C-alpha positions in Angstrom: -16.4 -22.0 7.8 -13.1 -23.4 8.9 -12.3 -22.4 12.5 -8.8 -21.3 11.6 -10.1 -19.0 8.9 -12.8 -17.6 11.1 -10.2 -16.7 13.8 -7.9 -15.2 11.2 -10.7 -13.0 9.9 -11.7 -11.9 13.4 -8.1 -11.1 14.3 -7.6 -9.3 11.0 -10.8 -7.3 11.2 -10.5 -6.4 14.9 -6.8 -5.5 15.0 -6.5 -3.4 11.9 -4.8 0.0 12.3 -7.6 1.6 10.2 -10.9 1.4 12.1 -12.9 2.5 9.1 -11.4 -0.3 6.9 -12.0 -2.8 9.7 -15.7 -1.9 9.9 -16.0 -2.1 6.1 -14.4 -5.5 5.9 -16.6 -6.7 8.8 -19.7 -5.4 7.2 -18.9 -7.1 3.9 -18.2 -10.4 5.7 -21.4 -10.2 7.7 -23.5 -9.8 4.5 -22.2 -13.0 3.0 -24.3 -16.2 2.9 -23.0 -19.5 4.0 -22.1 -20.6 0.5 -20.3 -17.3 -0.2 -18.3 -17.7 3.0 -17.3 -21.2 1.8 -16.1 -19.7 -1.5 -14.3 -16.9 0.4 -12.6 -19.5 2.6 -11.5 -21.5 -0.4 -10.1 -18.4 -2.1 -8.2 -17.5 1.1 -6.7 -20.9 1.2 -5.7 -20.9 -2.4 -4.1 -17.4 -2.1 -6.5 -15.8 -4.7 -7.4 -13.0 -2.4 -3.8 -12.1 -1.8 -3.0 -12.1 -5.5 -6.0 -9.9 -6.2 -4.9 -7.4 -3.5 -1.3 -7.4 -4.8 -2.5 -6.8 -8.4 -4.6 -3.9 -7.3 -1.8 -2.4 -5.2 0.6 -2.7 -8.0 -1.8 -1.0 -10.4 -2.3 1.9 -8.0 1.4 2.3 -7.4 2.1 2.6 -11.2 -0.7 5.0 -11.9 -0.3 7.1 -8.7 0.5 10.7 -9.3 4.0 11.6 -8.0 4.6 14.6 -5.8 7.9 16.3 -5.4 9.0 16.2 -1.7 10.8 19.5 -1.9 8.2 21.8 -3.5 5.0 19.8 -3.5 4.6 20.1 -7.3 3.5 17.3 -9.7 6.4 15.2 -11.1 6.1 14.4 -14.8 7.4 10.9 -15.6 9.4 12.0 -18.6 11.1 14.9 -16.7 11.9 13.6 -13.3 15.0 13.0 -11.1 14.8 9.9 -9.0 16.8 9.3 -5.8 16.8 5.8 -4.2 18.2 5.8 -0.7 18.2 3.8 2.5 19.3 0.5 3.9 19.2 -2.6 1.6 16.0 -3.9 3.3 14.4 -0.5 3.7 14.8 1.4 0.5 13.0 4.6 -0.3 12.4 6.2 -3.6 11.9 10.0 -4.1 11.0 11.7 -7.4 11.8 15.3 -7.9 10.4 17.7 -10.5 13.8 19.4 -11.1 17.5 19.5 -10.4 17.0 22.4 -8.0 14.5 20.4 -5.8 16.9 17.4 -5.8 19.7 19.7 -4.7 17.6 21.3 -2.0 16.6 17.9 -0.7 20.2 16.7 -0.6 21.4 19.9 1.2 18.7 19.6 3.8 19.7 16.0 4.4 23.4 16.9 4.8 22.4 19.7 7.3 20.5 17.1 9.4 23.5 14.9 9.7 
């Protein structure tokens, strides 16, 4: 395996914020044969792994159940109020189940300022 890729994987696995995920990734990598490691290296260089991770993340984001930040209830897609706020580079999106929850959130934000 390419030395650069090996170092990258060691850094990625050892310095992850989630120790359980790091152990899982390390365990998966350690079970691979030499040929499988060559294929993994090739896919890393081509960006295929990144695109697979991005596609899975996007799928989870679109199917994820939305929770109202005010009351903790489920937010139905067809009956929701959405508030987008924050700086241009750091936008947040909050979905509310009703107008009362949105109003409560805005009132609490005004009180904090």
